[in-house]
PAVEX-498920 format. One line per 10 residues: their letters; for each residue x negated, y negated, z of C-alpha. Coordinates in steps of 0.5 Angstrom, whole numbers, plus 500, padded with zeros to 3 digits. Example, Ala and Ser with C-alpha at 12.3 -4.5 7.8 and 13.67 -1.06 7.14 Angstrom:
residues 2
as = 475:509:516  473:502:514
This chain:
residues 824
mmkrgktvls = 466:319:125  467:323:119  460:327:120  462:329:127  469:331:124  465:336:119  461:338:124  467:340:129  470:344:123  464:348:122
ilfclaavvf = 463:350:129  471:352:129  470:356:122  464:360:125  467:361:132  473:364:128  469:368:123  465:371:129  472:373:133  475:376:126
lyvnglssaa = 468:381:125  468:383:132  475:385:133  475:388:126  469:392:128  472:394:135  478:397:131  474:401:126  470:404:132  476:406:136
saavsprsae = 480:409:130  473:413:129  473:415:136  480:419:136  479:426:137  484:431:133  487:434:140  489:427:142  492:425:136  496:432:136
regahrssps = 498:430:143  501:423:141  504:426:135  511:429:136  511:437:136  516:440:132  518:448:133  525:448:128  527:446:122  532:441:125
eaappaeeds = 527:437:128  522:437:122  521:430:119  523:429:111  518:432:106  513:427:104  507:428:100  501:429:104  493:428:103  490:434:100
vpmpgegavr = 483:436:103  478:437:097  476:444:097  469:446:096  466:445:089  472:441:087  469:434:087  475:431:089  474:423:090  475:421:097
ddrasasdar = 480:416:099  478:412:106  485:409:107  489:412:112  495:415:110  502:415:114  504:421:111  498:425:115  502:425:121  508:428:118
tmegmvlgaa = 510:435:116  514:439:110  521:441:111  522:446:116  514:447:117  512:450:124  506:446:125  506:438:126  500:436:122  496:431:126
paeapemkqg = 493:424:124  486:426:120  479:424:124  474:420:120  474:422:113  466:423:113  467:428:119  472:432:116  468:432:109  462:434:113
iysliqsika = 466:440:117  468:442:110  461:443:107  461:449:111  466:453:107  463:456:101  469:460:099  476:462:101  480:467:097  486:471:099
tcktadsvas = 487:478:096  492:484:096  491:491:099  494:497:102  495:497:109  491:504:109  485:501:105  484:495:110  479:497:115  481:495:122
asdaahptps = 476:492:127  475:498:130  475:503:124  469:501:120  463:497:120  464:494:113  471:493:110  471:494:102  472:488:098  478:488:094
nqsdlfasas = 477:487:087  484:484:085  484:477:084  485:471:088  492:470:090  491:462:092  494:458:086  496:450:086  502:448:090  506:447:083
daahpipfdp = 504:455:081  506:457:088  513:457:085  512:463:082  513:468:087  508:475:087  512:481:089  509:484:095  510:491:099  511:490:106
qknilldirl = 506:496:107  500:492:104  496:487:107  494:480:105  486:480:106  483:473:107  476:472:106  472:467:109  465:465:107  461:460:111
nyprmnnrty = 454:457:109  450:453:114  444:451:109  437:449:111  436:443:114  433:439:108  440:441:104  445:440:109  450:434:109  452:435:116
qikegdqlsi = 449:437:122  453:441:127  454:439:134  456:442:140  464:442:141  465:441:133  472:445:131  474:448:125  481:451:124  483:455:118
qlvpegyekd = 490:457:118  495:460:113  501:456:115  509:458:113  512:452:109  519:454:113  520:456:120  525:462:118  521:464:113  515:466:117
fltldyltsq = 513:474:116  505:474:116  501:475:122  494:477:123  492:484:125  492:485:132  485:488:133  482:483:129  485:477:133  481:480:139
kktlkddqdv = 474:478:137  472:472:141  465:470:139  461:469:132  454:471:134  447:474:132  443:478:136  440:472:140  444:466:139  452:464:139
vadlnmqgdl = 454:461:133  461:459:135  467:461:140  473:464:136  480:463:137  485:468:133  491:468:138  493:461:136  495:455:141  500:450:142
vtkgrrgiif = 499:447:135  497:454:131  503:457:134  500:464:134  496:469:130  496:465:123  488:464:122  482:463:126  479:457:130  471:456:130
nfrglqnsfr = 469:452:136  461:451:134  455:451:139  450:446:137  446:449:132  439:448:129  438:454:125  442:456:119  447:462:118  452:465:113
adlqlpfgve = 458:469:115  463:473:112  469:474:115  475:478:113  482:477:116  487:482:115  495:479:115  501:484:115  508:483:115  512:483:121
edelwryfdq = 518:488:119  522:486:125  522:478:123  524:480:116  530:484:119  532:478:123  532:474:117  536:479:113  541:479:119  542:472:119
hpnetavsct = 543:472:111  547:478:110  548:477:102  541:476:100  537:482:098  530:478:097  526:472:100  521:468:098  516:465:103  510:460:101
yrlqydgknt = 504:460:105  499:454:105  492:454:106  490:448:112  484:446:115  485:443:122  493:442:120  491:438:113  493:442:106  488:444:102
gkaftlrlqk = 492:444:096  492:452:096  498:456:097  501:463:095  508:465:095  510:472:096  517:476:094  519:481:099  525:485:098  530:487:104
pklkdpeklf = 527:493:108  531:499:108  534:503:114  530:509:114  533:516:117  530:518:124  525:524:124  522:527:129  515:523:131  511:522:137
kktngayerd = 505:518:136  500:515:141  495:510:138  488:509:141  487:503:146  485:496:144  481:492:149  483:486:152  478:482:156  481:479:162
geklgdgrlr = 476:475:166  469:472:165  465:479:166  465:484:161  469:490:163  474:486:166  481:487:163  485:493:160  486:497:154  493:496:150
yniklgtklg = 496:503:147  503:504:143  507:510:143  512:511:137  517:516:138  523:518:133  528:523:134  534:527:131  537:529:137  545:528:138
pynefliydt = 547:522:143  547:527:149  540:528:151  535:528:156  527:526:155  521:526:159  515:522:157  508:523:161  502:518:160  496:520:164
pdvnlgfegd = 489:516:163  483:519:166  481:516:173  477:510:170  483:507:168  490:506:172  497:504:170  499:498:174  506:497:171  505:493:165
lrlyrprnpg = 510:497:160  515:494:155  520:499:151  523:497:145  529:501:141  527:499:133  531:500:127  525:503:124  519:506:127  513:501:130
mfegylniqn = 517:495:130  517:490:136  525:490:136  531:492:140  527:490:147  530:493:153  530:489:159  528:494:165  528:491:172  525:495:177
ghylepvtep = 523:501:173  531:502:171  535:500:165  543:502:164  546:500:157  550:494:158  556:497:154  563:499:156  563:506:156  563:512:161
ddtkmeiwiy = 557:512:165  555:519:163  555:517:156  551:511:157  543:510:155  539:510:162  532:510:163  528:511:169  520:509:170  516:512:175
diyyltgeps = 509:512:178  505:518:178  499:520:182  496:527:180  489:531:181  485:531:176  480:537:173  473:538:173  470:535:167  466:540:162
spteprqaey = 460:536:163  458:529:167  458:525:161  466:527:160  471:523:165  476:527:170  482:527:166  489:530:168  490:538:167  497:540:163
edvehfdlnr = 501:546:163  507:549:160  513:550:165  519:554:163  526:553:165  524:546:167  530:543:171  533:537:167  537:534:172  543:534:168
ngpdgnsvts = 549:539:169  553:542:163  560:543:162  560:549:166  558:545:172  551:549:172  544:545:172  541:545:165  534:547:164  529:546:158
keavtkpkhi = 531:551:153  523:551:151  517:550:156  516:543:158  508:541:157  507:536:163  501:534:168  499:539:173  498:537:180  503:531:181
lvrkpmgkal = 501:529:188  506:523:188  512:521:184  515:514:186  519:509:182  515:504:178  512:499:183  514:502:189  508:502:195  505:508:197
teeeealird = 507:510:204  501:512:209  503:519:209  502:519:201  496:514:202  493:520:206  495:525:202  491:522:196  485:520:200  485:528:202
kgglyqtvgk = 484:530:195  478:525:194  481:518:193  485:514:188  480:513:181  475:518:184  479:525:183  486:522:183  489:518:177  495:514:176
gfeirlknfk = 500:514:170  507:514:169  513:518:167  519:516:163  526:519:164  531:517:158  538:520:159  543:519:152  537:516:148  540:513:141
gngrasggnl = 537:509:136  539:501:135  545:501:131  546:509:131  551:514:133  545:519:134  538:519:133  533:513:133  526:510:135  523:508:141
flnytmkiqk = 517:504:141  512:503:148  507:498:149  503:498:155  496:497:158  492:501:163  487:497:167  480:499:167  478:501:174  471:503:173
nspkfeeglp = 465:505:168  466:511:164  461:516:163  463:517:156  459:513:150  460:512:143  455:508:139  453:505:146  460:503:148  464:506:154
iysntasyyg = 470:510:151  476:511:156  481:517:155  489:517:155  493:523:154  501:523:153  506:529:152  514:529:151  520:533:151  527:532:149
qeiptctagq = 533:536:149  540:536:147  545:537:153  551:542:151  558:539:151  561:546:150  560:553:152  557:558:148  563:562:144  567:556:143
qncaeiqcer = 569:553:136  565:549:133  560:549:139  553:548:135  546:551:138  543:545:142  536:543:139  530:540:143  523:537:141  517:537:144
stleeikkgn = 509:536:144  505:543:146  500:545:150  496:547:144  496:539:141  494:537:148  488:541:148  486:539:141  486:532:143  491:530:138
ltgkgkldpg = 495:526:144  489:523:147  488:516:145  481:513:146  480:506:148  473:503:146  471:497:151  469:493:145  466:486:148  469:482:143
vfnvqidrfh = 463:480:139  461:481:132  454:484:135  453:487:141  446:489:142  445:484:147  449:488:152  446:495:151  442:494:158  445:493:165
pvdfkkvemd = 442:493:172  443:498:177  443:497:184  440:503:188  438:504:195  435:510:199  438:510:206  439:514:212  446:517:214  450:515:220
aegkpdegkp = 453:519:225  460:520:220  455:522:215  456:516:211  450:512:208  448:506:212  446:500:209  442:497:215  437:503:215  433:504:208
lsgavfsiyk = 428:509:208  421:509:205  417:515:202  423:518:198  420:520:191  425:520:185  425:521:177  431:519:173  433:523:167  438:521:161
lsdngtkkei = 443:526:160  445:528:153  453:528:151  453:535:153  451:533:160  444:537:160  437:533:161  435:529:155  428:526:157  425:522:162
asnnegvllk = 429:515:162  426:508:161  428:501:163  429:495:159  421:494:159  420:501:157  417:503:163  418:511:164  422:512:171  418:518:173
dlvtngegrl = 415:519:180  418:513:183  417:512:190  422:508:195  419:502:199  421:499:206  427:496:203  429:503:200  428:500:193  425:504:187
crktpegali = 418:502:186  412:504:181  406:507:185  399:505:183  393:510:183  391:505:189  397:507:193  400:500:192  408:500:191  410:495:185
pltltleggv = 418:494:185  421:496:179  427:493:175  432:498:174  436:496:168  438:501:164  441:502:157  449:504:157  450:512:159  449:517:164
yafeeqaape = 443:518:168  441:524:173  437:521:179  433:527:181  430:527:188  423:530:188  421:529:195  425:526:201  422:521:206  418:524:212
gfernsgetn = 423:527:217  429:528:213  432:533:209  431:533:201  438:533:197  437:539:192  442:536:187  442:531:182  446:524:183  449:523:176
vsvgflenkv = 451:515:175  455:512:169  451:506:167  456:501:164  458:493:163  461:494:171  457:493:177  453:500:178  451:501:185  448:507:188
rvgnsrkgne = 447:509:195  443:516:196  443:518:204  439:523:207  440:526:214  435:528:219  432:535:219  435:539:224  441:534:224  445:537:218
kehpgggnpg = 453:536:218  458:539:214  462:534:211  469:534:209  470:536:201  464:540:201  461:534:196  455:530:196  453:528:203  449:522:201
genpggenpg = 454:519:196  458:513:198  465:514:195  470:507:195  476:511:192  477:514:199  474:515:206  472:522:204  465:522:201  465:528:198
ggshagggrr = 470:531:193  468:537:191  461:540:188  459:545:182  459:552:183  452:554:186  451:548:189  445:546:184  448:540:181  452:534:184
sggsgghggs = 456:530:179  458:523:180  458:516:177  464:513:174  467:519:172  468:521:179  466:528:179  465:530:186  461:525:191  458:520:186
gviqkgtlpr = 454:515:190  456:510:186  461:504:187  463:500:181  466:493:181  464:489:175  459:484:175  457:481:168  451:484:166  444:480:167
gqqeaektps = 443:480:159  449:477:158  449:472:163  442:470:160  445:470:153  451:466:155  447:460:159  441:460:154  442:454:149  440:456:141
repsqeasqk = 432:456:141  428:453:136  426:458:131  418:459:129  415:457:122  414:464:121  422:465:122  425:470:116  431:469:113  437:473:115
flqvspagta = 444:473:113  450:473:118  455:478:115  461:479:120  467:483:119  473:485:123  469:492:125  464:487:129  458:488:125  453:482:124
svsvlpdrsg = 446:479:123  444:472:122  439:467:118  434:463:122  431:458:119  426:453:121  428:445:122  423:441:117  427:435:117  424:431:123
nralprtges = 431:430:126  432:423:124  437:419:127  444:418:124  449:413:124  455:415:128  461:419:125  465:415:120  460:409:120  455:408:115
rhqllwkhil = 448:403:115  452:398:111  458:398:116  453:397:122  450:391:118  457:387:117  460:389:124  454:387:129  448:383:125  453:378:121
plmllslmlr = 457:376:128  450:375:131  448:370:126  454:366:125  454:366:133  447:363:133  449:358:127  455:355:132  450:354:138  445:351:133
llwrlrakdr = 450:346:131  453:345:138  446:343:140  445:338:134  452:335:136  450:334:143  443:331:142  446:326:137  451:324:143  445:323:147
rtgr = 442:318:142  448:314:141  449:313:149  456:317:148
C-alpha cells in the first residue's frame, strides 16, 4: 500500500510539473507576441498635463556603443509618462527585438545651425555638416539650458548602418518599424517642429530597391512632426544612410506660451531622444527669450511651391505656396491680391488666411465662410475689416517656347476703381497703376459654380487648363494687423491642384509656375486743403518685378523619395487615326502607313536631336501599323511594334509622310512627357475633304479642356505647339497613371545581389540624394529562434514537459500492470 501511494504521488508531481511548464511557456510566448501598436491601443493616451501620470523613473534603452547591461525584467513604468509629457510611452516589445532594431543606429547627434545655413530638402544636394558640438547630454546635465536663438535650427543627424550578413546581430524583416523622435518634457513647452519640406519625404531607397517607407508627419502617438518613423522592407542587402533633419522653433507657439505667462521673460524647454516611445537617456534643454513685436514694414514675398502627393500615382496632388504681406498703411485702406498659376495648375478653394503679430507665423487665423469674412467687432461697418475672395478665369498668353507653360499676362491699369467712396462722395481710384492680370474672363465668389454661358465663353477661348487658367483674387477692406491700430502682417497659405504635365523641366523634374501681384492704398478721410489732412500712401508690386520673375513661385514635382532616377522614363500612348465628320480624331479608325520621327526639344524649344526610348532605340522613320501604333520597319518591310517610353521632357512628333489618300500634317505635335498619363492622338483628313476648324489650330489634336480642338497656332503655321503647356492644339490628353517603371519598382521585392556586387553607400539628405550599398549574403540564411526566444528557452519550454509526460505515462502503465497481476 505504501509503494502504491508513492507511485500515485510521483504521477501527481509529474502532472503538476507538466502543467506549470506548459502554462509558463504559453504566457512567455504571448508576451513576446504583443506588438507595439497593440500595446499602444491598450495604454491610455494623454494629451494634456492634467491627464499625465505621475513622474516615474523609466527604463533607458542602451545607446549604440554604450555597452549597457540589458534588464529582461518587465517594468511597470514602461507604460507611464513623465509629468506633462505629450506622448504616452507604450509597453516595450521583447528586449531582444528592441536591441536588434537599435543595432541599425550607428550614431545620432544634434547640432545648432542658423536657419539660412540649413539646406532645405529642395535647395541643396548635400547639406554641410555643422562643426559645433553635440547638444545631447545626459538627463542630469539637461538641467543646464543652452541659450538658443529662434532664428536658428536644430539639426538632428541620424546615421544608420546595416552591415554585411556575417556581421549582423539582427536581420530586418518586412514590417519592422523604428521610430526616432525628439519628445518634449512638457506639453505647454513644445516649440520645435521638423522642417516642412523635409517632412514630405516618403521613401528611403536606392536606384533599385526600397529600403524603408518614411513617416515624418507623425501619428496618434508621435503627435506631429517630431522625428522620423522607418517602416522597413524585408532586406538581404546591406546599406548605410545619413539623414539630416532640421527642426525650427514655431514662433506662434512661443507667443502663445508668453501670452499665458505674461510675467515671464524666458522659458526653458527640454527634449528627450526616444526610440519607439522609450527614453534613451539623451536630452538637451534650450533657453528661449520672449519674442519681440517687430514694427510692420512693407513686404510682399511669395514662396516656391512644395509638392504634396495625394494618391498612389506620381503627379497626383497639389503644390503648397505661402505669401507674406506686410504693410505700414493706415487702418482705412483697400488691398487687391492676385494669384495666377500656369494652365497646368488650378485653384480649387484651399486657402487659409492668418493675421500674425510677426511675419510668416501661423497665428491669428481668419475664419472665412463662403469666400467672405467680416471682423467680429462692435465698430461701424465702414471701419471693420472685411475680406472677399473670388475665383478668376483668365486667358493665358502664347509661351516663348514649347518648353514653357502658358501663363497669365499682366498689365498696368491707371486710375483703377477701388470700389470705395471718399469723404466727398466720389469713387476712389488708384493713386498709382495697379498691376493685374490681363484678360480676366470670369470673376465669381470663391466656390460658386459657373453658369452655362460662362462655361461656353471659356470653351470658346480654348478650354479650361488649355488656354484658360484659374486662380484667385482677394480684396481686403480696412486691413490692420493683429493687436495694432494700423499696419500689420497678413499670411496666406494655399494650394494649387496639379491638372496636367508641365512642359518645363529642371533636373528631370517637372516645374510649375505661379505668379502673384498686389496693390494697397489708403482711403482718404479728409479732403485736400483741410487741416492735418496727410497725403494718402500706397504700396504695390510692379510690372517690372513680374517680368523679371521676382513674384513667380516655382513648384517642383518632387516625388518624395531620396533618389528619383528610377522614374525618369514614362510611357506615351500614341495613335494615328482618321478625322471624323466634326474634325475630331476618331479612335475607332486607326491609320497605317504614316511615317514619323520624334525629336527631343531643348530648353529654348528648338530641335535638339532624334529622341531615343528607354531601350535606346532611335525614334526615326517610324511607321504606323494597322492599329495606328508606331513601329520600326525592318529592311524586309516587316513592322515591329515599338515601346514608346520616353524620358521626361518635351518632344516634337514630326509627320514625314501621311497614309495613302490622306493629307499630311505639315507641322509638329509637341508633347510634354511627365509623371501623368501621356496620351497622343494625331488625326488626318482625307484628300479633298479639308475642313476649317474653329480656332485655327491643329486639326489633328484632341483637346480635353473643351470642345474646340484647335486653340490657336503660331504665326506662319509652320509649327503647332501642344503638350501639357496647352500651346495651341496639343493632341495630348493628360490624366495621371503611375509610370510603368515606378509600378515595377514598387511591386518588385528586394533582389539577391550577385557575388560581384560592389559596395555602395546610401547617403540621404533632405535634398533627396541617395546611393545604397549592395552586399552579397554569405550566411547561408540559417534558421533562427523567434524574437525573444533563445535555444535554451526552447529546451525547457517544450522538450522537458514532453519528457515528464512520458515518465508519467510509464508509471501509470506499470501501476496498471501490477493491478492485473494481483487480480485487483
